[in-house]
C-alpha positions in Angstrom: 0.0 0.0 0.0 1.4 3.4 -1.0 1.4 5.9 1.9 0.4 9.5 1.5 3.5 11.7 2.1 3.3 13.7 5.3 2.1 17.2 5.1 1.8 19.5 8.1 0.6 22.9 9.2 2.6 25.0 11.8 0.9 27.5 14.1 2.9 29.7 16.5 0.4 30.8 19.2 1.1 33.0 22.3 1.7 30.0 24.6 2.0 27.0 22.3 3.6 25.9 19.0 1.3 23.4 17.1 2.0 20.8 14.4 -1.1 19.5 12.6 0.0 16.4 10.7 -1.6 14.6 7.8 -0.4 11.4 6.1 2.5 9.0 6.8 5.0 9.9 9.5 8.0 8.2 8.0 11.7 8.3 8.9 12.5 11.2 6.6 9.3 13.1 7.6 10.2 12.6 11.3 13.7 14.0 10.7 12.3 17.1 9.0 9.7 17.6 11.7 12.3 17.3 14.5 14.6 19.8 12.7 11.7 22.3 12.2 10.8 22.1 15.9 14.4 22.6 17.0 14.7 25.6 14.7 11.4 27.0 15.9 12.0 26.4 19.6 15.4 28.0 19.5 13.8 31.2 18.1 10.5 31.4 20.1 11.4 29.5 23.3 9.0 28.8 26.2 6.1 27.5 24.1 4.4 24.2 24.7 4.6 21.8 21.8 1.2 20.5 20.6 1.1 17.7 18.1 -2.2 16.8 16.4 -2.1 13.4 14.8 -5.8 13.1 14.1 -5.1 12.8 10.3 -2.0 10.7 10.5 -2.5 7.4 8.6 0.6 5.5 9.8 3.9 5.9 11.7 7.1 4.0 11.2 9.6 3.1 13.9 11.5 6.5 13.7 8.2 8.4 13.7 7.1 6.5 16.8 10.4 7.3 18.5 10.0 11.0 17.8 6.5 11.1 19.2 7.6 9.2 22.3 10.5 11.6 22.9 8.4 14.6 22.4 5.8 13.2 24.8 8.4 12.6 27.4 9.7 16.2 27.0 6.2 17.5 27.7 4.5 17.8 24.3 0.7 17.5 24.3 -0.6 14.8 21.9 -4.0 15.3 20.3 -6.0 12.5 18.6 -9.6 13.4 17.8 -10.7 10.1 16.1 -10.9 6.5 17.3 -8.3 5.4 14.8 -5.8 8.2 15.8 -6.5 7.6 19.5 -5.7 3.9 19.1 -2.6 4.9 17.1 -1.5 7.3 19.8 -2.0 4.8 22.6 -0.1 2.1 20.7 2.8 4.5 20.3 2.9 5.6 23.9 2.0 2.1 25.3 -0.5 3.8 27.7 -3.8 5.7 27.5 -3.6 9.2 26.2 -3.6 11.6 29.2 -7.0 13.0 30.1 -7.8 16.7 29.7 -7.4 18.9 32.8 -9.9 18.4 35.6 -11.3 21.9 35.2 -13.3 21.0 32.1 -15.0 24.4 31.9 -11.7 26.3 31.9 -10.2 23.8 29.6 -13.1 24.1 27.2 -12.8 27.9 27.2 -9.1 27.7 26.7 -9.5 25.2 23.8 -12.2 27.3 22.2 -9.9 30.3 22.5 -7.1 28.3 20.9 -9.3 27.1 18.1 -10.5 30.7 17.6 -6.9 31.9 17.4 -6.1 29.0 15.1 -9.0 29.7 12.8 -8.0 33.4 12.6 -4.5 32.3 11.6 -6.0 30.0 9.0 -8.2 32.7 7.6 -5.2 35.1 7.4 -3.0 32.4 5.8 -5.8 31.6 3.3 -5.9 35.3 2.4 -2.2 35.3 2.0 -2.4 32.1 0.0 -5.0 33.7 -2.3 -2.6 36.6 -2.7 0.7 34.8 -3.2 -0.5 31.4 -4.6 -3.4 32.7 -6.8 -5.1 30.4 -9.3 -7.2 30.8 -12.4 -8.1 34.4 -13.2 -5.8 35.8 -10.5 -2.6 34.4 -12.1 0.1 36.9 -12.8 2.6 37.5 -15.6 6.1 38.9 -15.2 6.2 42.1 -17.2 9.3 43.6 -18.9 9.1 46.8 -16.9 9.2 44.7 -13.7 12.3 42.9 -14.9 13.9 46.2 -15.7 13.2 47.5 -12.1 14.6 44.3 -10.7 17.8 44.5 -12.8 18.3 48.1 -11.7 18.0 47.1 -8.1 20.4 44.2 -8.5 22.9 46.6 -10.2 22.6 48.9 -7.2 23.3 46.0 -4.8 26.3 45.1 -6.9 27.6 48.7 -6.7 27.3 48.5 -2.8 29.3 45.3 -2.8 32.0 46.9 -4.9 32.2 49.7 -2.3 32.7 47.1 0.4 35.5 45.5 -1.5 37.5 48.7 -2.0 40.5 49.4 0.3 39.1 50.9 3.5 35.6 49.6 2.8 33.5 47.8 5.4 33.5 44.2 4.1 31.1 43.0 6.8 27.8 44.7 7.6 28.1 43.1 11.1 30.9 45.5 12.2 29.2 48.7 11.0 27.5 48.8 14.4 29.2 47.9 17.7 26.0 46.6 19.4 25.2 44.4 16.3 28.7 43.0 16.3 28.5 42.1 20.0 25.2 40.3 19.5 26.5 38.3 16.5 29.8 37.4 18.2 27.9 36.2 21.3 26.0 33.7 19.3 22.8 35.6 18.3 21.6 35.5 14.7 20.8 39.1 13.6 18.4 39.8 10.7 17.2 43.2 9.5 15.5 44.7 6.5 17.5 46.6 3.9 16.0 49.9 3.1 12.3 50.1 2.3 11.0 46.6 2.6 9.3 45.4 0.6 10.1 47.9 -2.1 7.3 48.6 -4.5 8.3 48.7 -8.2 6.3 48.7 -11.4 4.3 45.5 -11.3 6.0 43.8 -8.3 7.7 43.9 -5.0 11.4 43.5 -4.1 12.1 41.9 -0.7 15.6 42.5 0.7 16.9 41.2 4.0 20.3 41.1 5.6 21.4 38.5 8.2 24.6 37.5 10.1 25.7 34.6 12.3 29.1 33.7 13.9 30.3 30.1 13.9 33.1 29.5 16.4 36.1 27.2 16.1 35.9 26.7 12.3 38.0 27.8 9.4 36.8 29.4 6.2 37.5 26.3 4.2 35.3 24.3 6.6 32.4 26.6 5.7 33.0 26.5 1.9 32.8 22.7 1.9 29.2 23.0 3.0 28.0 26.1 1.2 29.1 24.7 -2.2 27.7 21.2 -1.5 24.6 21.7 -3.6 23.8 18.0 -3.8 23.0 18.1 0.0 21.1 21.4 0.1 17.9 19.2 0.2 19.2 17.9 3.5 20.6 21.1 4.9 17.6 23.3 4.1 14.6 21.0 4.4 11.7 21.3 4.2 11.9 24.4 1.9 14.4 22.6 -0.5 12.9 19.3 -1.5 15.4 18.4 -4.2 18.8 19.8 -5.2 21.8 18.9 -7.3 25.0 20.4 -8.7 25.0 20.8 -12.5 28.4 22.1 -13.4 31.6 23.7 -12.0 33.9 25.9 -14.0 36.5 27.4 -11.7 34.7 30.0 -9.7 31.4 29.5 -11.5 28.9 27.0 -10.2 25.5 26.0 -11.7 23.0 24.0 -9.6 19.3 23.1 -9.6 16.8 23.2 -6.7 13.1 22.4 -6.2 11.6 24.7 -3.6 8.3 24.2 -1.8 6.5 25.7 1.2 4.9 22.6 2.8 3.4 24.6 5.6 0.6 25.8 3.3 -0.6 22.2 2.3 0.0 23.3 -1.3 1.0 21.2 -4.3 2.8 24.0 -6.1 6.6 23.9 -6.2 9.3 26.1 -7.8 11.9 24.6 -10.1 14.9 26.8 -10.3 18.2 26.9 -12.2 20.8 28.8 -10.3 24.2 30.3 -11.0 26.8 31.2 -8.3 30.0 33.2 -8.7 32.6 32.5 -5.9 35.4 34.8 -5.1 38.3 34.2 -2.7 39.7 37.6 -1.8 42.4 36.2 0.5 43.0 33.4 3.0 40.4 34.8 5.4 37.7 36.5 3.2 35.3 35.2 0.6 32.1 36.2 -1.1 29.6 34.6 -3.4 26.8 36.0 -5.6 24.0 33.6 -6.5 21.0 34.2 -8.8 18.2 32.3 -10.4 18.4 32.0 -14.2 15.1 30.2 -14.4 12.1 30.0 -12.1 9.2 27.7 -13.1 6.1 26.9 -11.1 5.3 23.2 -11.0 1.6 22.6 -10.4 0.4 19.4 -8.7 4.0 18.6 -7.7 4.6 14.9 -7.1 1.1 14.1 -8.4 0.1 12.3 -11.6 -1.1 15.6 -13.1 2.2 17.4 -12.5 3.0 20.1 -15.0 5.2 23.2 -15.4 4.1 26.7 -16.3 6.3 28.9 -18.5 8.9 31.0 -16.8 7.4 34.3 -15.7 3.8 33.0 -15.6 1.8 31.6 -12.7 1.1 32.8 -9.2 4.1 35.2 -9.0 4.9 34.6 -5.4 8.6 34.3 -6.4 9.8 35.4 -9.8 13.5 35.9 -9.2 16.1 35.3 -6.4 19.4 37.0 -5.8 21.8 36.7 -2.9 25.2 37.9 -1.7 27.1 35.9 0.9 30.1 37.3 2.6 32.4 35.2 4.9 35.3 36.3 7.0 37.5 34.2 9.3 38.3 36.1 12.5 37.9 35.9 16.3 38.6 32.2 16.3 35.7 31.4 14.0 33.9 32.5 10.8 31.3 35.3 10.4 28.7 34.4 7.8 26.5 37.2 6.3 23.7 36.7 3.7 21.8 39.4 1.9 18.8 37.7 0.3 16.6 39.4 -2.4 13.5 38.2 -4.1 11.1 39.6 -6.7 7.4 38.8 -6.3 4.1 40.0 -7.7 2.6 43.1 -6.0 0.0 42.6 -3.2 -3.5 43.5 -4.3 -4.8 46.6 -2.5 -7.7 44.7 -0.9 -5.2 42.5 1.0 -2.4 45.0 1.7 -3.3 46.0 5.2 -3.5 42.4 6.4 -0.8 41.0 4.2 2.0 43.5 4.5 3.1 42.6 8.0 2.7 38.9 7.3 4.9 39.1 4.2 7.6 41.0 6.2 7.5 38.4 8.9 7.6 35.5 6.5 10.6 37.1 4.6 12.5 37.7 7.9 11.8 34.3 9.2 12.9 32.6 6.0 16.3 34.2 6.2 16.6 33.6 9.9 15.8 29.9 9.4 18.3 29.6 6.5 21.1 31.0 8.6 20.2 28.7 11.5 20.2 25.7 9.1 23.6 26.9 7.6 25.0 27.1 11.2 23.8 23.6 11.9 25.2 22.2 8.6 28.7 23.7 9.1 29.0 22.9 12.8 27.5 19.4 12.5 25.2 19.9 15.4 21.9 21.8 16.2 22.4 25.5 16.2 21.1 25.9 19.8 23.8 23.5 21.1 26.5 25.2 19.0 25.6 28.6 20.4 25.4 27.2 24.0 29.0 25.9 23.6 30.1 29.2 22.2 28.7 31.0 25.3 30.5 28.6 27.6 33.8 29.4 25.8 33.2 33.1 26.1 32.6 32.8 29.9 35.7 30.8 30.5 
């Protein structure tokens, strides 16, 4: 019997972080879930983990081990059907804990949680309508939008050249003493660049800068990971579902990625061809410029009816991507900076008031999570453990 691949919805409430799971909790899915929770918990902290397995169809050995561990660590397991209740009790080897004795208070709390959850769903559906439109609301990338994007990228390139000149500030981190102290102490710092998102003719440009410090590693240690495109699907899951290197020609790399936001329960993926230019300035400094050369939406990804739309047509939630990474070895470690830029369709006026803050948060969190995942990949351990060890070294 073929299992339905796991899909999940994530909700970050004021007191709890909730996973709602659907499908088969396999080994790979369990690894991705565990990594997502570690990433989320290191950022939000103090939230109770709630795992709703009502729509889980089956669980393998590794999936069971994850549920058991989460349960022992205090996670609340929800099973609202007879089948899911039996599954939960078979995993735990004991009856599922009863709700709190104060049923009235619990019911009110649960209703408030569901109300909050439903509000989030409504907002996300509005956002999904905006950034994942179908049918008549589909968008087409216009020449004037491409021109505005090209001009913006040229401006970013000019700023990079200024950083590379003698006396220039190579790292954004050290342009502010407080920011430098935060990054060196183990904090990941992310901030918008200029007006964000920037409105251009027919679209929006999103531009965010972030920095992280990885102690006790050399520049070459980092480069082994950042140019390992075949393993991006492991380093940056669940956003990167497939990846592979295409060609290397000296400093020029070409690679391919399939991107997908599984948190929206969508079947639309982005197939991208990417090109990276890598420059080693000296034995301690390096930068890389990456850009997409093709972005194609893949409808019904992974389904029998899978098909690709022409480049520049579709929902328009991402049309182009461009990034500048700067690395410097100093202070017994490596500073990693990433400026990530994206071109998307513009937000319809009817949704702008609701959607603007959500788009900003999603953009910021995407870069934050990417930096955390990079930190984990290069250090070979969860980012929160690596930062804890760094703090211990600083205190000694």
